[in-house]
N, C-alpha and C positions, 0 to 999 in steps of 0.2 A: 622462536617467538612463543611466549607463554600466553595462552588464552584460557578462559575459565573451562576447566575440564579437559584441556588438551594442550599439548605442546606441539608446535609445528616447526619443522626444520626442513632444510633442503641443502643440496650441495651440487657442485658441478666442477668439471675440470676443463682447462683450455690452456694452451701455451701462453696466451696473453691474459692478464688478470681481468681487464674490463669486460670482455665478452662473457667470461664465466660469471662475473658479478651480475651482469644484466640478465642472464638466464636464471640465476638464482632468484633475483628479485621478481621476475615474471612468474616463476614457479610458486614463489611465496604468495604473491598476490592471488594467483589462481587457487591456492589452498585456502587462503583466508575467505575468498568468495564462496568456495564449497562449504567451508565451516559455517558461514553465515546462512547459507541456503539450508543447510541441515538443521540449524536452529529454528528456522521458519517453518520447517516441515516435521517437527516432532510429532510422534503419534499422539492423538487426542488424549488417550488414557494417561500417558506419561505426563503430559502438560497438566492434566487434571490433578494428578497426584502431587505435583509440585505447586499447585495453587495458581497456575498461570492462566487457567481458562476463565474468562470473564465474558459470559455470553451476552449477546445483544438481545435484550428482552423489552417488550413494550410495557408501558404503564398499564395498558389494558389491551385486549386483543383487537386487532384492526378488523374492519369490515372488508373481507377479501373480495366479495362480489362487487362492492363499490370500487375497489382498487382495480379490478379487472375491467369494469365498465370505463373508468377514467383512462386506463391505458389504451383500451380499444378505441375510445373516442379521441385520444390525443389530448386529453385535458390534464395538463401537468399540474395546474393549481389544485384541482380536486384530488389528484393522486398524492401530491405532496401533503395536503391537509389530512388525507386518510392515513398517512404514515407518521404523522406528527407525534404519535404516542411512542415512537422509537427514538425521538430526538435526543433525550438525555443519555440513554444507554449507548446509542450509536456515537454520540459526540465523545463520550468518555473512551470508547473503544478506538475511535479514529485518533484521538489525542495520544493514546498509548502506541498505536500502530505507527504514527508518523515519527516516533522516536527511533524507529528502526532505520530511518533515513536521515542521517546527519545533514545531508545537503538540503533537505526539505525543512528540517527543524530550524536551521539557520534562517530560513525565509519566512517562517510563521511569524505573524505579527507585523511583517513587513510586506513583501510582495505577495505572499500566499498566506491567507488567513485560514485558520482552522475551519471556519464556516464555509470557505470555498471547497475544501476537501470534502466536508460533509455534503455539501450541495452536489458535488461531482458524484458521490456515491448514490444520492437520490436520483440524479439524472440518468445514471447508468441503470439503476433499478427500473426507472420508468421505461427506458428503451428496451429492456429485456424482460419485463414483467410477464408478458404473455408466454414467454419461452422458459420461464424459471423451472428449476427442478422441483420435484415433489418433496422438498425438505421443509423444515420449519422456516418460516419467513425470516426470523432473526439470524439463523445460520446463513441463509442465502445473502442477506444484506451484508453480513460480516465478510462473506467471500468476495464481495465487490470492493472492499476497502483497498486491498493491495493493487488491483488493476487501476483503480481510480487514482491512487497516489502516483503510480507510474505514469499514467496519462498526463497528469498535471505537471510532473517533473519534465516529461518530454516536451510539453508545450512551452514550459518556462525556458528550457534549454534552447528550443527552436527560436523563441523570441529573442534570447540573448544573441544567438547567431545572426539573426536578421538585423538586430540593432548594430552589431559589430560590422556587418556588411555595409549598412547605410553610413555609419561613421567613417568607414574606409573610403567611401566615395567622395567624402567632403574634402 
């Protein structure tokens, strides 16, 4: 299999053709998953050199004490308003990030809207704000994108399974 920057191959032996074929396919799928994971975890410097780094930056710096107060008091509306200066930058980053998940990309505009992914990131930020690392706020928000996308996908898959179960009862 030819991939950008790498060729992946595998082989196996067995007296019968089909078991060898199945093991080859399993190995190939594993190697493709490892390749994709490696792409996601490129060192930041290498990504910057290739022009792939698109930082999440606010239109103006947020009022961090206000955000801390809102998180401490459980006031999501005030928290969300306090982070609104990140909306455009974070939306663009979420849009690019979701393209890494073809199964999600097919749902966008249909069952899962880009705004839902964005809101999931903000909800996760709200829940973890008081425990966030001492990093730039934009970096931390960006680090929440992938877990948020994965949670949405898991919930969507769970919903499909539940729907299939209900339809099976009819």
